[in-house]
Backbone as CSV, one residue per row, in Angstrom:
resi,resn,N_x,N_y,N_z,CA_x,CA_y,CA_z,C_x,C_y,C_z
1,PHE,-18.312,18.423,-10.053,-19.754,18.398,-9.941,-20.277,19.597,-9.162
2,ASP,-19.469,20.073,-8.220,-19.857,21.296,-7.534,-19.869,22.469,-8.498
3,PHE,-18.906,22.495,-9.412,-18.857,23.591,-10.371,-20.007,23.505,-11.368
4,LEU,-20.401,22.278,-11.737,-21.552,22.127,-12.629,-22.831,22.600,-11.945
5,SER,-22.893,22.374,-10.626,-24.103,22.795,-9.923,-24.198,24.311,-9.846
6,PHE,-23.053,25.011,-9.936,-23.095,26.471,-9.951,-23.904,26.989,-11.139
7,ILE,-23.833,26.261,-12.236,-24.484,26.710,-13.463,-25.978,26.418,-13.437
8,THR,-26.328,25.256,-12.856,-27.715,24.801,-12.958,-28.595,25.241,-11.803
9,GLU,-28.000,25.551,-10.642,-28.813,25.851,-9.481,-29.000,27.349,-9.313
10,SER,-29.799,27.684,-8.324,-30.083,29.083,-8.031,-28.888,29.725,-7.354
11,ASP,-29.006,31.065,-7.139,-27.904,31.786,-6.513,-27.660,31.313,-5.082
12,SER,-28.735,31.019,-4.355,-28.559,30.543,-2.985,-27.867,29.190,-2.960
13,GLY,-28.245,28.330,-3.911,-27.590,27.028,-3.992,-26.126,27.155,-4.350
14,LYS,-25.820,28.119,-5.226,-24.427,28.347,-5.595,-23.611,28.795,-4.389
15,THR,-24.187,29.649,-3.587,-23.473,30.159,-2.419,-23.158,29.043,-1.439
16,ILE,-24.141,28.164,-1.207,-23.942,27.052,-0.274,-22.854,26.122,-0.783
17,LYS,-22.907,25.805,-2.067,-21.903,24.922,-2.640,-20.524,25.564,-2.598
18,ALA,-20.453,26.860,-2.849,-19.167,27.560,-2.828,-18.547,27.512,-1.443
19,VAL,-19.379,27.663,-0.399,-18.877,27.600,0.968,-18.297,26.220,1.258
20,LYS,-18.947,25.175,0.768,-18.454,23.813,0.984,-17.111,23.599,0.310
21,VAL,-16.968,24.096,-0.909,-15.705,23.939,-1.623,-14.591,24.689,-0.914
22,ILE,-14.897,25.879,-0.416,-13.891,26.667,0.298,-13.461,25.940,1.574
23,ARG,-14.406,25.288,2.231,-14.061,24.540,3.438,-13.111,23.396,3.129
24,LEU,-13.233,22.828,1.940,-12.344,21.733,1.564,-10.901,22.194,1.488
25,LEU,-10.683,23.473,1.199,-9.323,23.984,1.097,-8.601,23.940,2.435
26,ARG,-9.373,23.818,3.519,-8.740,23.740,4.834,-7.964,22.441,5.001
27,LEU,-8.197,21.479,4.119,-7.440,20.224,4.184,-5.964,20.437,3.904
28,LEU,-5.616,21.590,3.309,-4.212,21.885,3.040,-3.407,21.996,4.330
29,LYS,-4.093,22.198,5.441,-3.398,22.267,6.720,-2.750,20.939,7.089
30,LEU,-3.193,19.869,6.426,-2.620,18.551,6.716,-1.158,18.469,6.321
31,ALA,-0.679,19.436,5.542,0.729,19.439,5.150,1.648,19.581,6.352
32,ARG,1.105,20.095,7.463,1.919,20.253,8.660,2.306,18.915,9.273
33,VAL,1.668,17.834,8.821,2.008,16.513,9.339,3.439,16.137,8.974
34,MET,3.989,16.773,7.940,5.352,16.481,7.532,6.348,16.766,8.656
35,ARG,5.957,17.599,9.597,6.839,17.891,10.724,7.041,16.671,11.612
36,ALA,6.179,15.670,11.464,6.293,14.476,12.306,7.606,13.743,12.071
37,SER,8.204,13.898,10.889,9.476,13.240,10.614,10.567,13.730,11.549
38,ARG,10.514,14.995,11.949,11.493,15.527,12.893,11.326,14.880,14.261
39,ILE,10.079,14.666,14.667,9.818,14.028,15.958,10.328,12.593,15.954
40,ILE,10.097,11.885,14.849,10.568,10.506,14.737,12.083,10.451,14.799
41,ARG,12.752,11.426,14.164,14.211,11.470,14.192,14.730,11.678,15.613
42,ARG,14.049,12.518,16.397,14.462,12.735,17.781,14.281,11.484,18.623
43,LEU,13.192,10.735,18.360,12.969,9.493,19.097,14.043,8.460,18.775
44,GLU,14.494,8.427,17.521,15.544,7.492,17.138,16.831,7.768,17.891
45,VAL,17.106,9.029,18.154,18.337,9.401,18.851,18.244,9.082,20.337
46,ARG,17.073,9.297,20.933,16.934,9.157,22.377,16.691,7.729,22.824
47,GLN,16.024,6.923,21.989,15.644,5.580,22.393,16.570,4.532,21.754
48,SER,16.828,3.455,22.507,17.662,2.373,21.987,16.783,1.253,21.443
49,VAL,15.893,1.598,20.529,14.995,0.634,19.902,15.564,0.265,18.539
50,SER,15.470,-1.016,18.192,15.995,-1.442,16.895,15.216,-0.759,15.774
51,TYR,15.912,-0.472,14.699,15.287,0.235,13.591,14.187,-0.607,12.938
52,GLY,14.312,-1.921,13.007,13.270,-2.772,12.454,11.948,-2.602,13.181
53,ARG,12.008,-2.655,14.510,10.784,-2.468,15.305,10.266,-1.044,15.193
54,LEU,11.176,-0.094,15.097,10.754,1.295,14.940,10.051,1.505,13.605
55,ASP,10.544,0.839,12.559,9.893,0.929,11.252,8.523,0.281,11.267
56,LEU,8.372,-0.818,12.022,7.063,-1.460,12.142,6.060,-0.518,12.793
57,LEU,6.481,0.141,13.861,5.600,1.104,14.530,5.269,2.267,13.608
58,LYS,6.255,2.695,12.820,6.039,3.817,11.912,5.029,3.463,10.832
59,PHE,5.154,2.275,10.246,4.217,1.887,9.196,2.824,1.628,9.757
60,PHE,2.750,1.136,10.994,1.443,0.957,11.620,0.776,2.303,11.855
61,ALA,1.567,3.284,12.294,1.024,4.626,12.510,0.578,5.250,11.191
62,ILE,1.359,5.036,10.125,0.988,5.561,8.805,-0.313,4.934,8.330
63,LEU,-0.461,3.618,8.540,-1.686,2.930,8.127,-2.890,3.456,8.900
64,CYS,-2.726,3.693,10.203,-3.822,4.248,11.008,-4.176,5.657,10.543
65,MET,-3.167,6.447,10.176,-3.407,7.813,9.729,-4.148,7.820,8.395
66,ILE,-3.745,6.938,7.478,-4.422,6.859,6.180,-5.866,6.406,6.367
67,THR,-6.078,5.439,7.257,-7.440,4.967,7.535,-8.300,6.087,8.102
68,HIS,-7.735,6.880,8.995,-8.466,8.004,9.582,-8.828,9.038,8.525
69,TRP,-7.876,9.380,7.667,-8.134,10.379,6.614,-9.208,9.910,5.645
70,LEU,-9.117,8.650,5.236,-10.104,8.134,4.285,-11.482,8.016,4.925
71,ALA,-11.528,7.717,6.223,-12.817,7.678,6.916,-13.465,9.056,6.918
72,ASN,-12.659,10.085,7.147,-13.187,11.447,7.091,-13.585,11.842,5.672
73,LEU,-12.843,11.337,4.688,-13.203,11.613,3.300,-14.546,10.980,2.945
74,TRP,-14.778,9.762,3.439,-16.058,9.100,3.175,-17.207,9.827,3.883
75,ALA,-16.959,10.321,5.093,-17.985,11.093,5.797,-18.246,12.419,5.097
76,LEU,-17.239,12.927,4.386,-17.390,14.205,3.679,-18.408,14.118,2.550
77,THR,-18.677,12.912,2.055,-19.674,12.761,0.992,-21.065,13.182,1.465
78,LEU,-21.315,13.065,2.777,-22.604,13.488,3.312,-22.739,15.005,3.313
79,VAL,-21.612,15.697,3.245,-21.631,17.160,3.156,-21.755,17.599,1.710
80,LEU,-21.084,16.882,0.819,-21.129,17.240,-0.591,-22.513,16.998,-1.195
81,VAL,-23.223,16.018,-0.664,-24.581,15.718,-1.141,-25.545,15.915,0.020
82,ASP,-26.319,16.973,-0.022,-27.270,17.278,1.052,-28.479,16.352,0.987
83,GLU,-29.086,16.164,2.127,-30.317,15.376,2.184,-31.443,16.084,1.444
84,SER,-31.381,17.427,1.419,-32.416,18.208,0.740,-32.325,18.131,-0.781
85,ASP,-31.217,17.602,-1.297,-31.066,17.498,-2.753,-31.946,16.411,-3.360
86,GLY,-32.455,15.518,-2.517,-33.295,14.429,-3.018,-32.524,13.303,-3.657
87,VAL,-31.203,13.287,-3.464,-30.349,12.241,-4.024,-30.090,11.191,-2.953
88,PRO,-30.219,9.907,-3.270,-29.960,8.862,-2.265,-28.500,8.896,-1.803
89,ARG,-28.293,8.611,-0.530,-26.963,8.602,0.058,-26.736,7.280,0.794
90,TRP,-25.482,6.941,1.014,-25.179,5.656,1.643,-25.731,5.568,3.068
91,ILE,-25.872,6.695,3.730,-26.365,6.703,5.096,-27.853,6.366,5.171
92,ASP,-28.553,6.475,4.033,-29.992,6.199,4.029,-30.298,4.738,4.346
93,ALA,-29.331,3.847,4.112,-29.556,2.427,4.384,-29.714,2.148,5.875
94,PHE,-29.278,3.082,6.714,-29.377,2.887,8.160,-30.721,3.338,8.713
95,ASN,-31.511,4.037,7.910,-32.796,4.525,8.407,-33.721,3.381,8.794
96,GLU,-33.767,2.349,7.985,-34.614,1.206,8.279,-34.069,0.391,9.448
97,LEU,-32.739,0.278,9.521,-32.126,-0.504,10.592,-32.255,0.186,11.943
98,GLU,-32.298,1.518,11.933,-32.310,2.272,13.189,-33.651,2.970,13.440
99,LYS,-34.716,2.416,12.899,-36.021,3.061,13.049,-36.488,3.052,14.505
100,ASP,-36.032,2.066,15.292,-36.412,2.000,16.699,-35.307,2.505,17.618
101,SER,-34.248,3.008,17.052,-33.119,3.484,17.852,-33.249,4.981,18.126
102,VAL,-32.856,5.385,19.329,-32.928,6.799,19.698,-31.795,7.574,19.026
103,GLN,-30.587,7.013,19.053,-29.427,7.656,18.449,-29.250,7.151,17.017
104,LYS,-29.431,8.038,16.078,-29.256,7.710,14.681,-27.791,7.919,14.285
105,THR,-27.310,7.072,13.384,-25.922,7.187,12.937,-25.671,8.519,12.254
106,ALA,-26.631,8.978,11.477,-26.464,10.233,10.739,-26.378,11.438,11.658
107,ASN,-26.941,11.349,12.865,-26.975,12.489,13.778,-26.023,12.346,14.964
108,THR,-25.285,11.240,15.021,-24.355,11.006,16.126,-22.930,10.964,15.583
109,PRO,-22.109,11.950,15.899,-20.757,12.024,15.305,-19.902,10.786,15.537
110,TRP,-19.887,10.257,16.774,-19.004,9.133,17.037,-19.480,7.861,16.347
111,ARG,-20.788,7.681,16.220,-21.303,6.515,15.483,-21.023,6.657,13.989
112,LEU,-21.138,7.873,13.489,-20.848,8.119,12.081,-19.376,7.870,11.785
113,TYR,-18.504,8.309,12.688,-17.068,8.106,12.482,-16.708,6.620,12.515
114,ILE,-17.269,5.872,13.462,-16.983,4.442,13.554,-17.479,3.719,12.301
115,THR,-18.643,4.119,11.804,-19.175,3.509,10.590,-18.270,3.796,9.394
116,CYS,-17.821,5.033,9.270,-16.905,5.391,8.177,-15.566,4.686,8.333
117,LEU,-15.105,4.544,9.577,-13.851,3.837,9.834,-13.980,2.359,9.486
118,TYR,-15.128,1.795,9.755,-15.406,0.398,9.396,-15.372,0.211,7.886
119,PHE,-16.024,1.114,7.160,-16.028,1.033,5.699,-14.623,1.189,5.134
120,THR,-13.863,2.144,5.676,-12.503,2.387,5.195,-11.588,1.215,5.502
121,SER,-11.761,0.593,6.669,-10.885,-0.515,7.064,-11.028,-1.695,6.126
122,TYR,-12.266,-2.062,5.810,-12.392,-3.209,4.918,-12.145,-2.840,3.456
123,THR,-12.140,-1.554,3.143,-11.735,-1.140,1.802,-10.222,-1.241,1.651
124,ILE,-9.487,-0.792,2.666,-8.022,-0.852,2.614,-7.533,-2.294,2.584
125,THR,-8.111,-3.144,3.410,-7.663,-4.533,3.490,-8.277,-5.428,2.419
126,SER,-9.092,-4.854,1.537,-9.700,-5.586,0.412,-10.639,-6.692,0.867
127,VAL,-11.218,-6.557,2.063,-12.190,-7.543,2.532,-13.515,-7.352,1.803
128,GLY,-14.052,-6.139,1.857,-15.234,-5.797,1.080,-16.483,-6.556,1.441
129,TYR,-17.069,-6.280,2.609,-18.308,-6.959,3.006,-19.484,-6.545,2.126
130,GLY,-19.497,-5.306,1.680,-20.533,-4.869,0.767,-21.779,-4.320,1.410
131,ASP,-21.821,-4.225,2.754,-23.011,-3.705,3.402,-23.091,-2.188,3.311
132,ILE,-21.974,-1.526,3.052,-21.948,-0.082,2.842,-21.278,0.185,1.506
133,GLY,-21.884,1.054,0.712,-21.310,1.346,-0.586,-21.895,2.604,-1.190
134,PRO,-21.285,3.121,-2.243,-21.780,4.348,-2.877,-23.102,4.117,-3.592
135,VAL,-23.983,5.128,-3.523,-25.287,5.027,-4.179,-25.566,6.225,-5.083
136,ASN,-24.630,7.169,-5.159,-24.776,8.279,-6.098,-23.432,8.566,-6.748
137,ILE,-23.412,9.465,-7.718,-22.220,9.673,-8.522,-21.072,10.273,-7.713
138,VAL,-21.386,11.176,-6.771,-20.329,11.781,-5.944,-19.687,10.721,-5.060
139,GLU,-20.495,9.889,-4.420,-19.960,8.824,-3.576,-19.175,7.811,-4.394
140,THR,-19.602,7.562,-5.621,-18.871,6.633,-6.483,-17.487,7.162,-6.813
141,ILE,-17.398,8.450,-7.132,-16.102,9.062,-7.438,-15.192,9.014,-6.211
142,VAL,-15.742,9.353,-5.049,-14.952,9.313,-3.816,-14.504,7.882,-3.510
143,ALA,-15.389,6.915,-3.741,-15.042,5.518,-3.489,-13.924,5.053,-4.422
144,ILE,-13.942,5.499,-5.672,-12.873,5.144,-6.613,-11.533,5.696,-6.129
145,VAL,-11.545,6.953,-5.708,-10.313,7.569,-5.177,-9.820,6.799,-3.954
146,MET,-10.748,6.423,-3.084,-10.374,5.682,-1.880,-9.796,4.317,-2.220
147,ILE,-10.366,3.649,-3.205,-9.872,2.328,-3.594,-8.458,2.425,-4.162
148,ILE,-8.203,3.442,-4.975,-6.859,3.618,-5.547,-5.844,3.905,-4.445
149,ILE,-6.182,4.853,-3.560,-5.273,5.190,-2.463,-5.076,3.991,-1.541
150,SER,-6.164,3.289,-1.245,-6.084,2.134,-0.349,-5.225,1.026,-0.946
151,GLY,-5.426,0.737,-2.224,-4.659,-0.330,-2.857,-3.171,-0.051,-2.862
152,ILE,-2.797,1.173,-3.231,-1.379,1.540,-3.263,-0.792,1.538,-1.858
153,SER,-1.502,2.121,-0.912,-1.004,2.205,0.467,-0.849,0.819,1.084
154,TRP,-1.861,-0.032,0.891,-1.810,-1.373,1.473,-0.672,-2.190,0.880
155,ALA,-0.452,-2.077,-0.428,0.632,-2.820,-1.080,1.994,-2.363,-0.565
156,ILE,2.170,-1.041,-0.438,3.453,-0.517,0.033,3.710,-0.917,1.483
157,VAL,2.717,-0.697,2.338,2.887,-1.012,3.763,3.095,-2.502,3.969
158,LEU,2.303,-3.333,3.290,2.421,-4.780,3.459,3.778,-5.276,2.974
159,GLY,4.250,-4.745,1.836,5.558,-5.141,1.328,6.684,-4.741,2.263
160,GLN,6.609,-3.516,2.788,7.647,-3.042,3.706,7.632,-3.831,5.012
161,VAL,6.456,-4.104,5.539,6.352,-4.846,6.799,6.892,-6.259,6.643
162,CYS,6.559,-6.921,5.534,7.080,-8.277,5.301,8.607,-8.269,5.224
163,GLY,9.167,-7.251,4.562,10.621,-7.152,4.483,11.250,-6.905,5.842
164,ILE,10.604,-6.075,6.658,11.141,-5.774,7.984,11.077,-7.003,8.885
165,VAL,9.930,-7.702,8.868,9.777,-8.898,9.704,10.799,-9.961,9.311
166,ALA,11.055,-10.091,8.017,12.024,-11.085,7.554,13.443,-10.757,7.997
167,SER,13.736,-9.471,8.181,15.093,-9.066,8.555,15.268,-8.861,10.050
168,LEU,14.201,-9.016,10.846,14.318,-8.802,12.286,15.240,-9.835,12.935
169,ASP,15.101,-11.104,12.542,15.887,-12.178,13.153,16.969,-12.615,12.176
170,SER,17.879,-11.710,11.888,18.936,-12.016,10.910,19.900,-13.080,11.429
171,ASP,20.136,-13.116,12.759,21.049,-14.117,13.326,20.504,-15.529,13.126
172,GLU,19.199,-15.700,13.354,18.580,-17.016,13.151,18.663,-17.439,11.695
173,ARG,18.470,-16.483,10.791,18.558,-16.794,9.370,19.988,-17.194,8.971
174,ASP,20.982,-16.496,9.517,22.378,-16.836,9.221,22.739,-18.214,9.771
175,PHE,22.217,-18.535,10.976,22.484,-19.845,11.566,21.918,-20.971,10.704
176,ARG,20.687,-20.794,10.253,20.070,-21.835,9.423,20.802,-21.990,8.103
177,GLN,21.260,-20.893,7.535,22.009,-20.970,6.287,23.334,-21.709,6.497
178,THR,23.985,-21.438,7.632,25.237,-22.136,7.942,25.005,-23.632,8.109
179,MET,23.926,-24.001,8.796,23.617,-25.419,8.991,23.275,-26.096,7.684
180,ASP,22.565,-25.403,6.800,22.261,-25.981,5.488,23.536,-26.239,4.695
181,GLU,24.459,-25.289,4.735,25.732,-25.465,4.023,26.563,-26.579,4.644
182,LEU,26.505,-26.677,5.989,27.228,-27.755,6.668,26.668,-29.118,6.290
183,ASN,25.359,-29.258,6.296,24.735,-30.532,5.931,25.040,-30.912,4.491
184,PHE,25.034,-29.909,3.610,25.350,-30.187,2.213,26.796,-30.651,2.068
185,MET,27.724,-30.002,2.792,29.130,-30.368,2.715,29.356,-31.774,3.255
186,MET,28.729,-32.118,4.406,28.913,-33.449,4.995,28.320,-34.532,4.112
187,SER,27.182,-34.222,3.477,26.588,-35.199,2.569,27.431,-35.373,1.325
188,ASP,28.016,-34.277,0.844,28.849,-34.358,-0.354,30.127,-35.143,-0.084
189,ARG,30.661,-35.025,1.137,31.896,-35.726,1.499,31.643,-37.117,2.062
190,VAL,30.394,-37.498,2.183,29.993,-38.819,2.691,30.665,-39.080,4.049
191,MET,30.474,-38.148,4.964,31.065,-38.278,6.295,30.273,-39.263,7.142
192,PRO,30.897,-39.886,8.116,30.201,-40.812,9.019,29.119,-40.080,9.820
193,TRP,28.059,-40.789,10.227,26.950,-40.171,10.930,27.368,-39.617,12.280
194,GLU,28.274,-40.311,12.960,28.719,-39.820,14.251,29.468,-38.504,14.127
195,LEU,30.297,-38.396,13.080,31.028,-37.157,12.855,30.074,-36.024,12.470
196,ARG,29.044,-36.350,11.714,28.045,-35.334,11.352,27.339,-34.803,12.609
197,ARG,27.012,-35.726,13.505,26.330,-35.295,14.729,27.216,-34.381,15.551
198,ARG,28.500,-34.722,15.657,29.435,-33.916,16.434,29.615,-32.531,15.813
199,LEU,29.655,-32.484,14.476,29.811,-31.196,13.808,28.573,-30.315,14.006
200,ARG,27.401,-30.941,13.959,26.170,-30.148,14.176,26.108,-29.633,15.615
201,SER,26.506,-30.437,16.569,26.471,-30.017,17.969,27.498,-28.911,18.242
202,PHE,28.536,-28.833,17.424,29.543,-27.789,17.590,28.947,-26.408,17.358
203,PHE,28.016,-26.310,16.391,27.398,-25.019,16.079,26.216,-24.728,17.011
């Protein structure tokens, strides 16, 4: 859509849009986050933490990082669509709510970030309150991308976390399996109740 606007708008408008697109290329710097795997490997060597708990912390950190990135992506829609364009934006819904407020969400960075983080959080967790949503075509496209990324990320993280939690207490699981097999064997052999009690107390 930025490229389409190059054709339809004036030269000054083209220049402004081109600068915005070039700024987006700075997101490539996020590739340096891959170095974090080396830091995690060093922590594994130095700390005597179980790999299950370490994986839980890792997936929680990944979920927080994805939420942060998507929150910034949602805030980026306010840059892609200027207020001067005359196109409605999702932030416009706060004008009526904050008419008596000194600090407006659109003009306060930390309030804007918290609002975007709120929208991203309930998008990732599929809660969907519906009080914030896309109102123009650019925001709709960004929201679709966010929903796809959120759905895949949430499914992967939730599946991995459930598997890790289930394997954390492997000794308890083995004990219960042994007791189930013992009870089945005693019932199959029709053992006396007193002998069954003694066998259970042995374990």
